[in-house]
C-alpha positions in Angstrom: 181.5 159.2 77.6 180.3 156.0 75.8 182.5 153.5 77.6 182.2 155.3 80.8 178.2 154.2 80.6 179.0 151.3 79.3 181.5 150.1 82.6 178.9 151.5 84.9 175.7 149.9 83.1 178.0 146.7 83.6 178.7 146.9 87.4 175.5 148.1 88.5 173.5 144.9 86.7 176.4 143.0 88.2 176.2 144.8 91.7 172.3 144.2 91.2 172.7 140.1 90.6 171.0 140.8 87.3 171.7 138.7 84.3 171.7 140.7 81.2 168.5 139.3 80.4 166.6 140.7 83.6 168.0 143.8 82.4 167.0 143.9 79.0 163.3 142.6 79.2 160.5 145.3 78.3 163.4 147.5 77.4 165.4 145.6 74.2 167.1 142.8 73.0 169.9 140.6 75.0 172.3 141.6 72.4 171.4 145.0 72.3 172.4 144.9 76.4 175.9 142.8 75.7 176.9 145.4 73.1 176.1 148.3 75.2 178.2 146.9 78.1 180.5 146.3 75.4 180.8 150.1 74.4 180.0 149.1 70.4 176.3 150.3 70.7 175.6 154.1 72.3 172.0 153.7 73.8 169.7 156.1 73.1 168.0 158.7 75.8 164.8 156.6 76.3 166.5 153.1 76.7 169.4 154.9 78.8 166.4 156.1 80.8 164.4 152.8 80.9 167.6 150.8 81.8 168.3 153.7 84.8 164.7 152.9 85.9 165.4 149.0 85.9 168.8 149.6 88.0 166.8 152.4 90.3 168.8 154.6 89.9 168.9 158.6 88.2 169.6 158.3 84.7 172.3 161.4 86.0 174.7 159.0 87.7 175.5 157.5 84.0 177.0 161.2 83.3 178.5 162.4 86.8 181.8 162.7 86.4 182.4 161.4 90.0 185.7 159.7 91.6 184.8 155.8 90.2 183.8 154.5 93.6 182.4 157.1 95.4 180.1 157.5 92.6 179.4 153.1 92.5 178.4 153.8 96.3 176.1 156.7 95.5 174.1 154.6 92.8 174.5 151.5 95.5 172.4 153.6 97.9 170.0 155.6 95.5 169.0 151.5 94.3 168.8 150.0 97.7 166.7 153.0 98.9 164.4 152.5 95.9 164.0 148.6 96.8 163.5 149.7 100.1 160.2 151.8 99.4 158.7 149.0 97.4 159.5 146.4 100.2 162.1 144.2 98.0 164.0 142.9 101.2 164.9 140.0 99.0 166.8 142.3 96.4 168.5 144.7 98.5 170.0 141.2 100.8 171.3 140.0 97.5 172.9 143.4 96.7 174.7 143.6 100.8 175.7 140.5 100.7 177.8 140.6 97.8 181.3 140.9 98.9 182.8 143.0 96.0 179.8 145.2 97.4 180.5 145.3 101.0 184.4 146.2 99.6 183.1 149.3 98.3 181.3 150.3 101.9 184.8 151.5 103.8 183.8 154.8 105.6 181.8 155.2 109.0 178.5 156.7 107.2 178.6 153.5 104.6 179.4 150.8 107.6 176.1 152.5 109.4 174.1 152.0 105.8 174.8 148.6 105.5 174.3 147.4 109.3 170.8 149.0 109.2 169.6 147.6 105.7 171.4 144.1 107.3 168.9 144.6 110.3 165.8 145.4 107.5 166.7 142.3 105.6 167.0 140.2 108.7 163.6 141.2 110.4 162.0 141.2 106.9 163.2 138.3 105.0 164.2 135.8 108.6 161.6 137.0 110.9 164.2 137.3 113.5 163.1 140.7 115.5 166.1 139.6 118.0 169.1 139.3 115.4 167.4 142.9 114.0 167.5 145.0 117.2 171.4 143.8 117.9 172.0 145.3 114.3 169.9 148.6 114.1 172.0 149.2 117.3 175.1 148.4 116.3 174.2 151.1 113.0 173.0 153.2 115.8 176.2 153.3 117.8 178.2 154.8 114.6 175.4 158.0 114.8 177.2 160.8 114.6 175.4 164.5 114.7 176.8 166.4 112.0 177.2 170.6 112.2 173.3 170.0 111.4 172.2 168.1 114.2 170.6 164.4 113.7 170.0 163.5 110.1 167.1 162.0 108.9 168.4 159.0 108.7 168.7 158.6 112.4 164.8 158.9 112.9 164.5 156.3 110.3 166.5 153.9 112.0 164.8 154.3 115.1 162.0 154.0 113.5 163.0 150.6 112.6 164.2 149.9 116.0 160.6 150.4 117.3 159.0 148.4 114.8 161.6 145.4 116.0 160.4 146.2 119.4 156.7 146.2 118.7 156.8 143.2 116.8 158.4 141.1 119.8 155.2 143.3 121.6 157.8 144.8 124.1 155.7 148.1 123.9 157.6 149.8 127.1 160.7 149.7 125.0 158.7 150.7 121.7 157.9 153.7 123.1 160.6 155.4 124.6 162.0 154.5 121.3 159.1 157.2 119.4 159.9 159.4 122.4 163.2 160.0 121.6 162.3 160.3 117.7 159.7 162.9 118.6 162.6 164.9 120.5 165.2 164.7 117.7 161.9 165.4 115.2 161.0 168.5 117.3 165.4 169.7 117.3 165.8 169.0 113.9 163.3 167.9 111.5 162.5 170.1 108.5 161.3 169.8 105.3 158.4 169.3 102.7 157.5 165.9 104.1 158.5 166.5 107.6 154.7 165.8 108.1 154.8 162.3 107.2 157.7 161.9 109.9 155.6 163.2 112.6 152.6 161.6 111.7 154.8 157.9 111.8 156.0 158.8 115.2 152.5 160.2 116.7 150.9 157.3 115.0 154.0 155.6 117.0 153.2 156.6 120.5 150.1 156.2 120.5 149.4 153.0 119.2 152.2 152.0 122.3 150.6 154.5 125.4 147.5 152.2 124.2 149.2 148.9 124.3 150.7 149.6 127.9 147.4 151.2 129.0 147.9 155.0 129.0 144.8 155.9 127.5 144.6 159.1 128.0 148.6 159.6 126.8 147.3 157.8 123.5 144.4 159.9 123.0 146.9 163.5 123.2 148.9 161.5 120.8 146.1 161.1 118.2 144.3 164.4 118.9 147.6 165.6 117.1 148.2 163.5 114.8 145.0 164.5 113.4 145.6 167.8 113.9 148.9 167.2 111.8 147.0 165.8 109.0 143.8 168.3 108.8 147.2 171.3 108.6 148.7 169.2 105.8 145.5 168.0 104.2 146.5 164.4 104.5 144.9 161.2 104.6 148.2 159.7 105.7 148.0 157.7 109.0 144.6 159.6 109.5 142.2 156.6 109.2 144.8 154.9 112.3 144.6 158.1 114.3 140.9 158.3 113.9 140.6 154.4 115.0 142.5 154.8 117.7 141.3 158.1 119.1 138.1 156.2 119.4 139.2 153.4 120.6 141.1 155.1 123.6 137.5 157.8 124.0 135.3 154.6 124.3 137.8 153.1 127.5 137.4 156.8 129.3 133.5 156.0 129.1 132.5 158.9 126.5 130.9 156.0 124.2 129.1 158.6 121.5 132.0 160.6 120.9 134.2 157.6 120.3 131.4 155.9 118.6 131.4 159.0 116.1 135.1 159.2 115.6 135.3 154.8 114.6 132.5 155.9 112.1 134.9 158.8 110.8 138.0 156.4 110.7 135.6 153.8 108.7 134.8 156.5 106.3 138.6 157.6 105.5 139.6 153.5 105.4 136.6 152.9 102.6 137.8 156.1 100.6 141.4 154.4 100.6 140.1 151.0 99.9 141.5 149.9 102.8 139.1 146.6 103.5 140.8 144.9 106.2 140.9 148.3 108.4 137.1 148.9 107.2 136.2 144.9 108.6 138.8 146.1 112.1 136.7 149.0 113.0 133.1 147.9 111.8 134.1 145.0 114.5 134.7 147.6 116.8 131.6 149.7 116.4 129.5 146.4 116.7 131.5 145.6 120.3 131.3 149.2 121.3 126.8 149.2 120.9 
C-alpha cells in the first residue's frame, strides 16, 4: 500500500505540473515529499489528507484498488473539476496540455471532457469566444444520451456555449441555447442542488430575452426564478433576478412596482456585499426617478 500511495502521489504531482517544493509548501519539507514518493516514508493521515487537498483529489483515491489508468483518469477529472470551481484555468490548461495526460483520456466520454475544458481554457485565457464555440460544439457532438437520459454535463456544456454567445453579444443564439437547457432540465434533472441549475437557466433566459426585446418573457422568467429562490430559501441569483424583474416592469410602464423590485435587489446585493452590483442598482433607481 505504501508503494501504491507513493506512485499515485508522484503521478498526480507530475500531472499537475507541480514540483516537490510546491507540493510540500505548508505541509511538510521537500525532503519528506521526496521520501514519500520513493516509498521510504509512510505519510501520516493528516499529511496525506493535506497532500490530497493540494492535489485536488479525494483522500480515498490513494486507497482505491482500481485499474491504474482508469483510476488516474478519474483523479485527473476530479482535480480539473475542483480547479474549475476555483476558476484556476491556467492550472487546468497545464494539466490537459500534457501529452502524457491526454494519452490517458481514450474513451468517448474522456474526449468530450477534454474538448469541453479546452473550450473553457481558450475562452478564459485567450479571450477567444469564436474558437471556444467551435470546441464546445465538438464536445456536444460527442453527447450520447444514456439510459437515464442526458447527463448534468450536457446542461453544463450548454451553459458554457450560452456564455460564449453572450460574450459575442449573440443573444438570440444564447436564448435558444438556454431554452434547450430548460427543456433538458425539465425532462431529466433531479438532485439536491437541482434548483441551482434551474436558477442559472432562468436567469440566462431572463437576461437574453431582455436583450432581444422580449420584456414580457424576461419578466416571466425572472418571476419564475424568484419563486424558485423563495421555495428553496436560496439567495443564489436572487439579486440579479429581482434587478431584471424591476427593469422589465419599468419598461412595461409599471414604474412604482418596478422601483420596488430595484430596491429589493439592492438590499439582497448589500447583504451579499456585492458592492459593484449595489452601484448598478442605484444607477438604475436614479435613472427611473
